[in-house]
Phi, psi and omega in degrees: 000142183298150179246001177289129181239134175267150176219140176259136178232115187285176183282359180244023178055026161268135186239156176221112179270128179287070182222174181317128009268359172251092186263125170279125170241002174202134182232125177232148173106011186261001176278222180286146176274164176300150177232149173254122181264147177255129178222170173219149182219125178279162170308136177070003182281136173273122176085202186225167172257117183286126182255327187155193181207165165232150173287129176263169174310146192255118184274128178243126187247128177234138171244121188244150176235125177268104194254152171071028193271131159268163191311309179292327180294319175304321185286321185298313183294323175300316178296329174293331182282323190294321180291329174296316191263001188304113177307333174299332179287324186112182181300149180251179185238127185243126186243151174238125178246115185270165189295329180280001176101357178286144182239118165252150177214157176245146181244166178056052170267123177237154179289147184242022168079032176230041176294111181246116182218113178285158183226122176252113184277354185275337184215167178292128178290079180300321174229125176237128180269137181233127174255135186226137176239130173237161179242130169258106185285334163264101194278004183259132178293153162264147179225163186276161329274179163305137181249150185215143175212162179211167174253135192263155180282130176252118179282172183298334184262006173251017184284154177241120179281146008282161180216164184280143178244152011272153168245135192260118182254180179102244183273352176273153174238142183261134171266111184214119186205150170237125185245158177244106185260114188262121179245107190260002174284191185245026179203147174310133182250140186249104192285162155260129183237132179242144180234124185253132186281180358282144187199139171232171183050035191289137180205135177245128186233127172260104188287343177274343178236006175053056171236159177210159171224136189219128185259124171265066192199140182263117177274123179282176187298319177260026185253144175232109172268137178240125179253120171255122184258001188288136184302138178086344176227032186289131179199163169228125180215187177222184189280007172245013170070018175275142187277123182233015181301319182296344181277351168297136178294158187300332190261011178288152186256034179308328178296329188234004190294134196195153157274112185286162183239170181289142004269357187295332166235121192298119185059019182060029179268097176269125176276119183247126171254134173234152184216136175193168178233117178250177186235302185222178171076204177239072181294149174183183187238143179226128179245143179228129183206164170236151169292147181231150187227122181300333179196158170231000000 
């Protein structure tokens, strides 16, 4: 028997595993999502020139069996499903648990208005079939686990040439390091980056995608700056909730900064160079990201 198990987690953290007595017997929509292609055609051109695409929201179709039902149990189980998908509560979280313990999940999943559950008043409903359609507005799967890496402090007498100039010697220390951040998924990953002060001239470069983020801002000793690169939620702030998006230099790639996947970045190994100048304490960079999958 197949061992995959799906789980719905509501916006209020109530969860429902779709197994006996509310069993998922069919699931559609977990492969590649729909896409919308962009093209252009010049006058007198035969065919069209392909420009690119965007992934569209992912439809998910579930067929559930409410098994071993007596009459009142049927109504209770229907209410259990409705509570999980109630649009009043907000988007839910849809998970797929595989037999080896791997969990993939979709966020921003909402009920799409086609709850179908027949009712036969003539007999006890030992098995009742329920069809449910949902939409994942973020169509790209998250994969386990959250990943993390950090940059270490290299002082001025530990530098290995060649190195980025200018370098300030004396009481200041230079943070210069190259990290390899691995994205083993099949889609771009958008990291969250924290920078701990005190630090100035903070700069992050993805050498594999030729993108950078640079701050024209002096980070204080007790300050933690967070750069969020998630599409639709790009922001720069600190632990005092100060808006710092305008402190990025004008040539920063906040709109596109990402960790590339294979084969666009060989084996998903993104070479990240970080640079900053600190004075005291333990300034540094930390990266957080998930592998993302276009389908499972």
